[in-house]
Backbone atoms as SQL, in Angstrom:
CREATE TABLE atoms (id INTEGER PRIMARY KEY, chain TEXT, resi INTEGER, resn TEXT, atom TEXT, x REAL, y REAL, z REAL);
INSERT INTO atoms VALUES
  (1, 'A', 1, 'MET', 'N', -1.574, 14.540, 13.157),
  (2, 'A', 1, 'MET', 'CA', -2.309, 14.316, 11.926),
  (3, 'A', 1, 'MET', 'C', -3.327, 13.190, 12.073),
  (4, 'A', 2, 'LEU', 'N', -2.993, 12.132, 12.818),
  (5, 'A', 2, 'LEU', 'CA', -3.909, 11.002, 12.954),
  (6, 'A', 2, 'LEU', 'C', -5.224, 11.391, 13.605),
  (7, 'A', 3, 'GLN', 'N', -5.228, 12.430, 14.428),
  (8, 'A', 3, 'GLN', 'CA', -6.464, 12.858, 15.075),
  (9, 'A', 3, 'GLN', 'C', -7.467, 13.437, 14.080),
  (10, 'A', 4, 'HIS', 'N', -7.011, 13.712, 12.852),
  (11, 'A', 4, 'HIS', 'CA', -7.895, 14.251, 11.822),
  (12, 'A', 4, 'HIS', 'C', -8.495, 13.158, 10.937),
  (13, 'A', 5, 'ILE', 'N', -8.156, 11.913, 11.204),
  (14, 'A', 5, 'ILE', 'CA', -8.676, 10.804, 10.396),
  (15, 'A', 5, 'ILE', 'C', -9.835, 10.154, 11.142),
  (16, 'A', 6, 'ARG', 'N', -10.935, 9.997, 10.458),
  (17, 'A', 6, 'ARG', 'CA', -12.138, 9.411, 11.028),
  (18, 'A', 6, 'ARG', 'C', -12.479, 8.143, 10.245),
  (19, 'A', 7, 'ILE', 'N', -12.764, 7.088, 10.963),
  (20, 'A', 7, 'ILE', 'CA', -13.209, 5.852, 10.331),
  (21, 'A', 7, 'ILE', 'C', -14.719, 5.771, 10.513),
  (22, 'A', 8, 'VAL', 'N', -15.428, 5.562, 9.408),
  (23, 'A', 8, 'VAL', 'CA', -16.889, 5.480, 9.430),
  (24, 'A', 8, 'VAL', 'C', -17.297, 4.105, 8.919),
  (25, 'A', 9, 'LEU', 'N', -18.074, 3.393, 9.710),
  (26, 'A', 9, 'LEU', 'CA', -18.632, 2.109, 9.291),
  (27, 'A', 9, 'LEU', 'C', -20.132, 2.300, 9.099),
  (28, 'A', 10, 'VAL', 'N', -20.638, 1.876, 7.942),
  (29, 'A', 10, 'VAL', 'CA', -22.037, 2.114, 7.598),
  (30, 'A', 10, 'VAL', 'C', -22.827, 0.816, 7.674),
  (31, 'A', 11, 'GLN', 'N', -23.885, 0.841, 8.449),
  (32, 'A', 11, 'GLN', 'CA', -24.829, -0.265, 8.613),
  (33, 'A', 11, 'GLN', 'C', -24.118, -1.599, 8.844),
  (34, 'A', 12, 'THR', 'N', -23.235, -1.590, 9.814),
  (35, 'A', 12, 'THR', 'CA', -22.482, -2.801, 10.144),
  (36, 'A', 12, 'THR', 'C', -23.443, -3.862, 10.657),
  (37, 'A', 13, 'PHE', 'N', -23.413, -5.027, 10.026),
  (38, 'A', 13, 'PHE', 'CA', -24.327, -6.109, 10.386),
  (39, 'A', 13, 'PHE', 'C', -23.813, -6.909, 11.569),
  (40, 'A', 14, 'HIS', 'N', -22.552, -7.253, 11.574),
  (41, 'A', 14, 'HIS', 'CA', -21.971, -8.117, 12.598),
  (42, 'A', 14, 'HIS', 'C', -21.213, -7.266, 13.612),
  (43, 'A', 15, 'PRO', 'N', -21.591, -7.275, 14.898),
  (44, 'A', 15, 'PRO', 'CA', -20.909, -6.431, 15.875),
  (45, 'A', 15, 'PRO', 'C', -19.427, -6.766, 16.039),
  (46, 'A', 16, 'GLY', 'N', -19.039, -7.995, 15.733),
  (47, 'A', 16, 'GLY', 'CA', -17.631, -8.355, 15.804),
  (48, 'A', 16, 'GLY', 'C', -16.782, -7.539, 14.846),
  (49, 'A', 17, 'ASN', 'N', -17.360, -7.151, 13.715),
  (50, 'A', 17, 'ASN', 'CA', -16.621, -6.324, 12.753),
  (51, 'A', 17, 'ASN', 'C', -16.319, -4.946, 13.333),
  (52, 'A', 18, 'ILE', 'N', -17.210, -4.440, 14.159),
  (53, 'A', 18, 'ILE', 'CA', -16.974, -3.145, 14.802),
  (54, 'A', 18, 'ILE', 'C', -15.786, -3.266, 15.758),
  (55, 'A', 19, 'GLY', 'N', -15.768, -4.334, 16.546),
  (56, 'A', 19, 'GLY', 'CA', -14.667, -4.547, 17.477),
  (57, 'A', 19, 'GLY', 'C', -13.346, -4.754, 16.764),
  (58, 'A', 20, 'ALA', 'N', -13.364, -5.532, 15.681),
  (59, 'A', 20, 'ALA', 'CA', -12.137, -5.772, 14.913),
  (60, 'A', 20, 'ALA', 'C', -11.638, -4.471, 14.288),
  (61, 'A', 21, 'ALA', 'N', -12.550, -3.645, 13.809),
  (62, 'A', 21, 'ALA', 'CA', -12.154, -2.353, 13.235),
  (63, 'A', 21, 'ALA', 'C', -11.536, -1.462, 14.314),
  (64, 'A', 22, 'ALA', 'N', -12.123, -1.466, 15.505),
  (65, 'A', 22, 'ALA', 'CA', -11.573, -0.668, 16.609),
  (66, 'A', 22, 'ALA', 'C', -10.166, -1.140, 16.955),
  (67, 'A', 23, 'ARG', 'N', -9.959, -2.449, 16.972),
  (68, 'A', 23, 'ARG', 'CA', -8.624, -2.991, 17.283),
  (69, 'A', 23, 'ARG', 'C', -7.621, -2.567, 16.221),
  (70, 'A', 24, 'ALA', 'N', -7.996, -2.657, 14.951),
  (71, 'A', 24, 'ALA', 'CA', -7.110, -2.241, 13.857),
  (72, 'A', 24, 'ALA', 'C', -6.812, -0.746, 13.944),
  (73, 'A', 25, 'MET', 'N', -7.831, 0.033, 14.259),
  (74, 'A', 25, 'MET', 'CA', -7.632, 1.472, 14.399),
  (75, 'A', 25, 'MET', 'C', -6.619, 1.782, 15.487),
  (76, 'A', 26, 'LYS', 'N', -6.785, 1.148, 16.632),
  (77, 'A', 26, 'LYS', 'CA', -5.885, 1.391, 17.771),
  (78, 'A', 26, 'LYS', 'C', -4.444, 1.050, 17.398),
  (79, 'A', 27, 'THR', 'N', -4.273, -0.044, 16.670),
  (80, 'A', 27, 'THR', 'CA', -2.944, -0.469, 16.226),
  (81, 'A', 27, 'THR', 'C', -2.292, 0.609, 15.376),
  (82, 'A', 28, 'MET', 'N', -3.094, 1.323, 14.584),
  (83, 'A', 28, 'MET', 'CA', -2.563, 2.350, 13.692),
  (84, 'A', 28, 'MET', 'C', -2.564, 3.748, 14.317),
  (85, 'A', 29, 'GLY', 'N', -3.017, 3.851, 15.568),
  (86, 'A', 29, 'GLY', 'CA', -3.027, 5.150, 16.232),
  (87, 'A', 29, 'GLY', 'C', -4.243, 5.990, 15.926),
  (88, 'A', 30, 'LEU', 'N', -5.293, 5.386, 15.394),
  (89, 'A', 30, 'LEU', 'CA', -6.520, 6.113, 15.081),
  (90, 'A', 30, 'LEU', 'C', -7.509, 5.946, 16.227),
  (91, 'A', 31, 'THR', 'N', -8.303, 6.975, 16.499),
  (92, 'A', 31, 'THR', 'CA', -9.216, 6.906, 17.640),
  (93, 'A', 31, 'THR', 'C', -10.655, 7.287, 17.331),
  (94, 'A', 32, 'GLU', 'N', -10.914, 7.951, 16.211),
  (95, 'A', 32, 'GLU', 'CA', -12.266, 8.443, 15.951),
  (96, 'A', 32, 'GLU', 'C', -13.055, 7.470, 15.078),
  (97, 'A', 33, 'LEU', 'N', -14.020, 6.800, 15.706),
  (98, 'A', 33, 'LEU', 'CA', -14.871, 5.829, 15.038),
  (99, 'A', 33, 'LEU', 'C', -16.305, 6.336, 15.046),
  (100, 'A', 34, 'VAL', 'N', -16.926, 6.350, 13.876),
  (101, 'A', 34, 'VAL', 'CA', -18.324, 6.746, 13.753),
  (102, 'A', 34, 'VAL', 'C', -19.075, 5.592, 13.108),
  (103, 'A', 35, 'LEU', 'N', -20.211, 5.242, 13.691),
  (104, 'A', 35, 'LEU', 'CA', -21.030, 4.142, 13.201),
  (105, 'A', 35, 'LEU', 'C', -22.351, 4.689, 12.685),
  (106, 'A', 36, 'VAL', 'N', -22.676, 4.355, 11.445),
  (107, 'A', 36, 'VAL', 'CA', -23.937, 4.773, 10.854),
  (108, 'A', 36, 'VAL', 'C', -24.900, 3.596, 10.916),
  (109, 'A', 37, 'ASN', 'N', -25.947, 3.748, 11.700),
  (110, 'A', 37, 'ASN', 'CA', -26.995, 2.723, 11.840),
  (111, 'A', 37, 'ASN', 'C', -26.463, 1.301, 12.005),
  (112, 'A', 38, 'PRO', 'N', -25.641, 1.042, 13.008),
  (113, 'A', 38, 'PRO', 'CA', -25.194, -0.340, 13.204),
  (114, 'A', 38, 'PRO', 'C', -26.378, -1.206, 13.630),
  (115, 'A', 39, 'ARG', 'N', -26.377, -2.462, 13.231),
  (116, 'A', 39, 'ARG', 'CA', -27.477, -3.361, 13.598),
  (117, 'A', 39, 'ARG', 'C', -27.521, -3.549, 15.108),
  (118, 'A', 40, 'LEU', 'N', -26.347, -3.709, 15.731),
  (119, 'A', 40, 'LEU', 'CA', -26.288, -3.961, 17.164),
  (120, 'A', 40, 'LEU', 'C', -25.027, -3.333, 17.745),
  (121, 'A', 41, 'PHE', 'N', -25.211, -2.283, 18.532),
  (122, 'A', 41, 'PHE', 'CA', -24.095, -1.632, 19.211),
  (123, 'A', 41, 'PHE', 'C', -24.646, -0.788, 20.339),
  (124, 'A', 42, 'PRO', 'N', -24.056, -0.851, 21.517),
  (125, 'A', 42, 'PRO', 'CA', -22.918, -1.658, 21.912),
  (126, 'A', 42, 'PRO', 'C', -23.283, -3.140, 21.980),
  (127, 'A', 43, 'ALA', 'N', -22.248, -3.974, 21.901),
  (128, 'A', 43, 'ALA', 'CA', -22.452, -5.416, 21.927),
  (129, 'A', 43, 'ALA', 'C', -21.249, -6.090, 22.561),
  (130, 'A', 44, 'GLU', 'N', -21.515, -7.161, 23.290),
  (131, 'A', 44, 'GLU', 'CA', -20.450, -7.905, 23.958),
  (132, 'A', 44, 'GLU', 'C', -19.417, -8.423, 22.958),
  (133, 'A', 45, 'GLU', 'N', -19.882, -8.870, 21.800),
  (134, 'A', 45, 'GLU', 'CA', -18.939, -9.401, 20.796),
  (135, 'A', 45, 'GLU', 'C', -18.017, -8.314, 20.256),
  (136, 'A', 46, 'ALA', 'N', -18.537, -7.112, 20.097),
  (137, 'A', 46, 'ALA', 'CA', -17.689, -6.002, 19.648),
  (138, 'A', 46, 'ALA', 'C', -16.598, -5.733, 20.685),
  (139, 'A', 47, 'THR', 'N', -16.978, -5.727, 21.949),
  (140, 'A', 47, 'THR', 'CA', -16.007, -5.493, 23.016),
  (141, 'A', 47, 'THR', 'C', -14.970, -6.597, 23.059),
  (142, 'A', 48, 'ARG', 'N', -15.408, -7.835, 22.912),
  (143, 'A', 48, 'ARG', 'CA', -14.472, -8.969, 22.952),
  (144, 'A', 48, 'ARG', 'C', -13.459, -8.883, 21.808),
  (145, 'A', 49, 'LEU', 'N', -13.923, -8.570, 20.611),
  (146, 'A', 49, 'LEU', 'CA', -13.014, -8.516, 19.465),
  (147, 'A', 49, 'LEU', 'C', -12.185, -7.236, 19.409),
  (148, 'A', 50, 'ALA', 'N', -12.550, -6.250, 20.198),
  (149, 'A', 50, 'ALA', 'CA', -11.750, -5.023, 20.253),
  (150, 'A', 50, 'ALA', 'C', -10.403, -5.285, 20.924),
  (151, 'A', 51, 'ALA', 'N', -10.335, -6.236, 21.830),
  (152, 'A', 51, 'ALA', 'CA', -9.086, -6.708, 22.456),
  (153, 'A', 51, 'ALA', 'C', -8.066, -5.599, 22.721),
  (154, 'A', 52, 'GLY', 'N', -8.337, -4.788, 23.708),
  (155, 'A', 52, 'GLY', 'CA', -7.392, -3.732, 24.064),
  (156, 'A', 52, 'GLY', 'C', -7.737, -2.380, 23.464),
  (157, 'A', 53, 'ALA', 'N', -8.789, -2.318, 22.690),
  (158, 'A', 53, 'ALA', 'CA', -9.187, -1.057, 22.070),
  (159, 'A', 53, 'ALA', 'C', -10.588, -0.643, 22.528),
  (160, 'A', 54, 'THR', 'N', -10.942, -1.019, 23.744),
  (161, 'A', 54, 'THR', 'CA', -12.281, -0.670, 24.226),
  (162, 'A', 54, 'THR', 'C', -12.454, 0.844, 24.352),
  (163, 'A', 55, 'ASP', 'N', -11.353, 1.576, 24.527),
  (164, 'A', 55, 'ASP', 'CA', -11.465, 3.031, 24.571),
  (165, 'A', 55, 'ASP', 'C', -11.979, 3.586, 23.246),
  (166, 'A', 56, 'VAL', 'N', -11.576, 2.962, 22.140),
  (167, 'A', 56, 'VAL', 'CA', -12.071, 3.392, 20.821),
  (168, 'A', 56, 'VAL', 'C', -13.564, 3.106, 20.722),
  (169, 'A', 57, 'LEU', 'N', -13.995, 1.938, 21.197),
  (170, 'A', 57, 'LEU', 'CA', -15.423, 1.592, 21.176),
  (171, 'A', 57, 'LEU', 'C', -16.229, 2.533, 22.066),
  (172, 'A', 58, 'GLU', 'N', -15.715, 2.792, 23.255),
  (173, 'A', 58, 'GLU', 'CA', -16.443, 3.636, 24.208),
  (174, 'A', 58, 'GLU', 'C', -16.613, 5.063, 23.718),
  (175, 'A', 59, 'SER', 'N', -15.693, 5.527, 22.895),
  (176, 'A', 59, 'SER', 'CA', -15.808, 6.893, 22.373),
  (177, 'A', 59, 'SER', 'C', -16.462, 6.940, 20.991),
  (178, 'A', 60, 'ALA', 'N', -16.870, 5.782, 20.477),
  (179, 'A', 60, 'ALA', 'CA', -17.508, 5.745, 19.151),
  (180, 'A', 60, 'ALA', 'C', -18.820, 6.538, 19.183),
  (181, 'A', 61, 'ARG', 'N', -19.073, 7.187, 18.080),
  (182, 'A', 61, 'ARG', 'CA', -20.291, 7.977, 17.930),
  (183, 'A', 61, 'ARG', 'C', -21.226, 7.239, 16.991),
  (184, 'A', 62, 'VAL', 'N', -22.504, 7.145, 17.341),
  (185, 'A', 62, 'VAL', 'CA', -23.506, 6.499, 16.492),
  (186, 'A', 62, 'VAL', 'C', -24.383, 7.589, 15.893),
  (187, 'A', 63, 'VAL', 'N', -24.520, 7.560, 14.559),
  (188, 'A', 63, 'VAL', 'CA', -25.332, 8.556, 13.853),
  (189, 'A', 63, 'VAL', 'C', -26.332, 7.851, 12.940),
  (190, 'A', 64, 'ASN', 'N', -27.260, 8.622, 12.392),
  (191, 'A', 64, 'ASN', 'CA', -28.331, 8.052, 11.571),
  (192, 'A', 64, 'ASN', 'C', -28.057, 8.031, 10.078),
  (193, 'A', 65, 'SER', 'N', -27.089, 8.821, 9.615),
  (194, 'A', 65, 'SER', 'CA', -26.859, 8.873, 8.171),
  (195, 'A', 65, 'SER', 'C', -25.379, 9.082, 7.864),
  (196, 'A', 66, 'LEU', 'N', -24.996, 8.679, 6.663),
  (197, 'A', 66, 'LEU', 'CA', -23.622, 8.900, 6.219),
  (198, 'A', 66, 'LEU', 'C', -23.332, 10.391, 6.145),
  (199, 'A', 67, 'GLU', 'N', -24.313, 11.157, 5.702),
  (200, 'A', 67, 'GLU', 'CA', -24.132, 12.612, 5.628),
  (201, 'A', 67, 'GLU', 'C', -23.790, 13.190, 7.002),
  (202, 'A', 68, 'GLU', 'N', -24.460, 12.723, 8.026),
  (203, 'A', 68, 'GLU', 'CA', -24.181, 13.188, 9.381),
  (204, 'A', 68, 'GLU', 'C', -22.779, 12.775, 9.841),
  (205, 'A', 69, 'ALA', 'N', -22.327, 11.616, 9.391),
  (206, 'A', 69, 'ALA', 'CA', -21.011, 11.108, 9.794),
  (207, 'A', 69, 'ALA', 'C', -19.867, 11.890, 9.186),
  (208, 'A', 70, 'VAL', 'N', -20.078, 12.447, 7.994),
  (209, 'A', 70, 'VAL', 'CA', -18.975, 13.110, 7.280),
  (210, 'A', 70, 'VAL', 'C', -19.226, 14.588, 7.001),
  (211, 'A', 71, 'ASN', 'N', -20.271, 15.164, 7.587),
  (212, 'A', 71, 'ASN', 'CA', -20.655, 16.535, 7.231),
  (213, 'A', 71, 'ASN', 'C', -19.576, 17.578, 7.496),
  (214, 'A', 72, 'ASP', 'N', -18.642, 17.320, 8.386),
  (215, 'A', 72, 'ASP', 'CA', -17.584, 18.295, 8.658),
  (216, 'A', 72, 'ASP', 'C', -16.228, 17.851, 8.117),
  (217, 'A', 73, 'CYS', 'N', -16.217, 16.850, 7.263),
  (218, 'A', 73, 'CYS', 'CA', -14.962, 16.346, 6.698),
  (219, 'A', 73, 'CYS', 'C', -14.561, 17.161, 5.467),
  (220, 'A', 74, 'VAL', 'N', -13.274, 17.300, 5.258),
  (221, 'A', 74, 'VAL', 'CA', -12.753, 18.013, 4.099),
  (222, 'A', 74, 'VAL', 'C', -12.602, 17.062, 2.919),
  (223, 'A', 75, 'GLN', 'N', -12.166, 15.858, 3.184),
  (224, 'A', 75, 'GLN', 'CA', -11.974, 14.857, 2.134),
  (225, 'A', 75, 'GLN', 'C', -12.513, 13.524, 2.640),
  (226, 'A', 76, 'VAL', 'N', -13.230, 12.813, 1.771),
  (227, 'A', 76, 'VAL', 'CA', -13.812, 11.524, 2.137),
  (228, 'A', 76, 'VAL', 'C', -13.367, 10.489, 1.123),
  (229, 'A', 77, 'VAL', 'N', -12.887, 9.358, 1.620),
  (230, 'A', 77, 'VAL', 'CA', -12.488, 8.239, 0.780),
  (231, 'A', 77, 'VAL', 'C', -13.335, 7.061, 1.204),
  (232, 'A', 78, 'GLY', 'N', -13.966, 6.380, 0.246),
  (233, 'A', 78, 'GLY', 'CA', -14.846, 5.274, 0.588),
  (234, 'A', 78, 'GLY', 'C', -14.399, 3.966, -0.012),
  (235, 'A', 79, 'ALA', 'N', -14.787, 2.907, 0.650),
  (236, 'A', 79, 'ALA', 'CA', -14.523, 1.554, 0.161),
  (237, 'A', 79, 'ALA', 'C', -15.711, 0.690, 0.542),
  (238, 'A', 80, 'SER', 'N', -15.904, -0.367, -0.206),
  (239, 'A', 80, 'SER', 'CA', -17.020, -1.258, 0.065),
  (240, 'A', 80, 'SER', 'C', -16.570, -2.697, -0.119),
  (241, 'A', 81, 'ALA', 'N', -17.160, -3.580, 0.636),
  (242, 'A', 81, 'ALA', 'CA', -16.868, -5.000, 0.470),
  (243, 'A', 81, 'ALA', 'C', -17.521, -5.498, -0.810),
  (244, 'A', 82, 'ARG', 'N', -16.860, -6.437, -1.470),
  (245, 'A', 82, 'ARG', 'CA', -17.461, -7.007, -2.667),
  (246, 'A', 82, 'ARG', 'C', -18.526, -8.007, -2.251),
  (247, 'A', 83, 'LEU', 'N', -19.468, -8.260, -3.124),
  (248, 'A', 83, 'LEU', 'CA', -20.456, -9.293, -2.855),
  (249, 'A', 83, 'LEU', 'C', -19.750, -10.631, -2.775),
  (250, 'A', 84, 'ARG', 'N', -20.111, -11.437, -1.843),
  (251, 'A', 84, 'ARG', 'CA', -19.434, -12.708, -1.629),
  (252, 'A', 84, 'ARG', 'C', -19.666, -13.700, -2.769),
  (253, 'A', 85, 'ASN', 'N', -20.722, -13.524, -3.542),
  (254, 'A', 85, 'ASN', 'CA', -20.997, -14.477, -4.619),
  (255, 'A', 85, 'ASN', 'C', -20.363, -14.081, -5.953),
  (256, 'A', 86, 'LEU', 'N', -19.645, -12.961, -5.976),
  (257, 'A', 86, 'LEU', 'CA', -18.957, -12.560, -7.196),
  (258, 'A', 86, 'LEU', 'C', -17.490, -12.946, -7.090),
  (259, 'A', 87, 'PRO', 'N', -16.940, -13.545, -8.127),
  (260, 'A', 87, 'PRO', 'CA', -15.518, -13.915, -8.052),
  (261, 'A', 87, 'PRO', 'C', -14.626, -12.676, -8.142),
  (262, 'A', 88, 'CYS', 'N', -13.523, -12.740, -7.440),
  (263, 'A', 88, 'CYS', 'CA', -12.520, -11.669, -7.529),
  (264, 'A', 88, 'CYS', 'C', -11.789, -11.796, -8.856),
  (265, 'A', 89, 'PRO', 'N', -11.576, -10.708, -9.570),
  (266, 'A', 89, 'PRO', 'CA', -10.770, -10.815, -10.785),
  (267, 'A', 89, 'PRO', 'C', -9.334, -11.169, -10.409),
  (268, 'A', 90, 'THR', 'N', -8.753, -12.049, -11.163),
  (269, 'A', 90, 'THR', 'CA', -7.372, -12.448, -10.884),
  (270, 'A', 90, 'THR', 'C', -6.537, -12.336, -12.143),
  (271, 'A', 91, 'LEU', 'N', -5.282, -12.161, -11.942),
  (272, 'A', 91, 'LEU', 'CA', -4.316, -12.101, -13.031),
  (273, 'A', 91, 'LEU', 'C', -3.561, -13.421, -12.998),
  (274, 'A', 92, 'THR', 'N', -3.875, -14.305, -13.942),
  (275, 'A', 92, 'THR', 'CA', -3.306, -15.647, -13.879),
  (276, 'A', 92, 'THR', 'C', -1.928, -15.746, -14.511),
  (277, 'A', 93, 'ASN', 'N', -1.645, -14.896, -15.503),
  (278, 'A', 93, 'ASN', 'CA', -0.357, -14.968, -16.168),
  (279, 'A', 93, 'ASN', 'C', 0.164, -13.549, -16.383),
  (280, 'A', 94, 'PRO', 'N', 0.892, -12.996, -15.401),
  (281, 'A', 94, 'PRO', 'CA', 1.358, -11.614, -15.498),
  (282, 'A', 94, 'PRO', 'C', 2.207, -11.330, -16.728),
  (283, 'A', 95, 'MET', 'N', 3.028, -12.268, -17.149),
  (284, 'A', 95, 'MET', 'CA', 3.886, -12.040, -18.319),
  (285, 'A', 95, 'MET', 'C', 3.046, -11.886, -19.579),
  (286, 'A', 96, 'ARG', 'N', 2.034, -12.710, -19.726),
  (287, 'A', 96, 'ARG', 'CA', 1.153, -12.613, -20.904),
  (288, 'A', 96, 'ARG', 'C', 0.427, -11.270, -20.899),
  (289, 'A', 97, 'TRP', 'N', -0.027, -10.827, -19.730),
  (290, 'A', 97, 'TRP', 'CA', -0.733, -9.562, -19.623),
  (291, 'A', 97, 'TRP', 'C', 0.196, -8.412, -20.036),
  (292, 'A', 98, 'ARG', 'N', 1.421, -8.448, -19.590),
  (293, 'A', 98, 'ARG', 'CA', 2.380, -7.406, -19.928),
  (294, 'A', 98, 'ARG', 'C', 2.610, -7.316, -21.425),
  (295, 'A', 99, 'GLN', 'N', 2.690, -8.490, -22.074),
  (296, 'A', 99, 'GLN', 'CA', 2.952, -8.518, -23.508),
  (297, 'A', 99, 'GLN', 'C', 1.785, -7.978, -24.311),
  (298, 'A', 100, 'THR', 'N', 0.552, -8.253, -23.886),
  (299, 'A', 100, 'THR', 'CA', -0.609, -7.826, -24.660),
  (300, 'A', 100, 'THR', 'C', -1.068, -6.422, -24.315),
  (301, 'A', 101, 'SER', 'N', -0.648, -5.875, -23.182),
  (302, 'A', 101, 'SER', 'CA', -1.125, -4.555, -22.792),
  (303, 'A', 101, 'SER', 'C', -0.196, -3.433, -23.239),
  (304, 'A', 102, 'SER', 'N', 0.929, -3.737, -23.856),
  (305, 'A', 102, 'SER', 'CA', 1.882, -2.705, -24.250),
  (306, 'A', 102, 'SER', 'C', 1.453, -1.972, -25.484);
């Protein structure tokens, strides 16, 4: 089943993030990495941060568009990083929230 999961990184700015993603993928048994318009790849920093997952980096596919990266996928799930200047919403008093949301 894991061979059917594809990780797609879109317009990755820092090559170290590509290497870290490859390392995380390898840890979870995932091997298919697709990069959409990375700023810099291949890169020495990506290889260094891959730490044992260079096979994932070496087999990574680079494409020009998100559509090209997922055109043969049956289901796509996306996530995005939040802007660094926006605060994360936090729940400061869980008991109070429970009482008012019932």
